[in-house]
C-alpha positions as CSV (number, residue, x, y, z in Angstrom):
1,M,83.0,158.7,57.0
2,A,80.2,160.4,55.4
3,I,80.5,163.9,56.9
4,L,76.5,163.7,58.0
5,T,74.2,161.1,57.9
6,L,70.6,160.8,57.4
7,D,69.0,161.2,60.6
8,E,71.3,164.7,60.8
9,A,69.6,165.6,56.7
10,Y,66.1,165.6,58.1
11,E,67.5,167.1,61.9
12,A,68.6,170.6,59.1
13,L,66.0,170.7,57.1
14,R,63.3,169.9,60.3
15,L,61.2,167.6,58.7
16,T,60.3,164.1,59.8
17,P,62.9,160.8,59.0
18,G,61.8,158.6,56.8
19,D,59.7,160.1,53.6
20,F,62.7,161.3,51.6
21,D,64.8,158.9,52.8
22,V,66.4,158.1,48.6
23,L,66.9,161.7,48.5
24,L,68.6,162.3,51.4
25,Q,70.9,159.1,51.1
26,S,71.8,160.6,47.5
27,Y,72.6,163.8,48.7
28,I,74.9,162.9,51.3
29,D,76.6,160.1,49.5
30,T,77.1,163.3,47.0
31,M,78.6,165.1,49.1
32,P,81.8,164.0,49.6
33,D,82.9,164.8,46.3
34,Y,81.5,168.1,46.3
35,L,82.8,169.3,49.1
36,L,86.5,167.6,47.8
37,A,86.0,169.9,43.7
38,K,85.0,173.0,45.8
39,T,87.3,172.7,49.2
40,G,90.5,170.7,48.3
41,S,89.0,167.8,51.4
42,S,86.3,165.4,52.2
43,W,86.3,166.5,55.3
44,G,86.2,162.7,55.9
45,D,88.5,163.6,59.2
46,S,86.5,164.3,62.1
47,T,89.0,165.2,63.6
48,A,90.6,166.8,61.0
49,A,90.9,171.1,61.3
50,G,87.7,172.8,60.4
51,Y,85.5,170.0,60.6
52,G,82.3,171.5,62.7
53,I,82.7,174.4,59.8
54,A,82.2,171.5,56.9
55,K,79.6,169.9,59.0
56,T,77.4,173.1,59.5
57,A,78.2,174.5,55.4
58,A,77.6,170.3,54.7
59,K,73.9,171.0,56.2
60,F,74.1,174.6,54.1
61,I,73.9,173.0,51.2
62,I,71.4,169.8,52.2
63,L,68.9,172.9,52.5
64,Q,69.8,174.7,49.3
65,W,70.1,171.2,47.3
66,F,66.1,169.8,49.0
67,D,64.9,173.5,48.4
68,M,66.0,174.2,45.2
69,Q,66.9,178.0,46.1
70,P,70.0,180.2,46.2
71,D,69.0,182.1,49.6
72,N,71.6,180.4,51.1
73,Q,74.2,181.2,49.0
74,I,76.7,183.3,50.2
75,E,76.7,181.8,53.4
76,I,77.5,178.1,51.7
77,E,80.2,179.8,48.9
78,S,81.7,181.5,52.7
79,L,81.6,179.0,54.2
80,L,83.3,176.8,50.8
81,G,85.4,179.8,51.3
82,I,86.8,178.9,54.6
83,L,87.6,175.5,54.0
84,S,89.0,175.9,50.8
85,V,91.4,177.6,53.2
86,I,92.3,175.7,56.2
87,A,92.0,171.8,53.9
88,R,95.3,173.6,52.4
89,S,96.6,174.4,55.4
90,N,95.6,170.6,57.0
91,N,97.0,169.3,54.0
92,N,100.4,171.3,54.0
93,G,100.9,170.9,57.6
């Protein structure tokens, strides 16, 4: 299960759906692997502790990838750090 839908990606970017479907879908498809590499979890389980934070982080990441600007990098790294701790807890508990 993808952590974001195409509509959620468009909403995060404040764009009208349809203009960037292929690009945004590629970002969405890449997100589980990216989150797994960064946090130790792909966040595919919507009932897992921290899923809401992961969803928010995914929106920040989509914004950064789309804009190609590092403006959100500090917030993203903070969220990914938090998610790493939660992922370890989820995997051990």
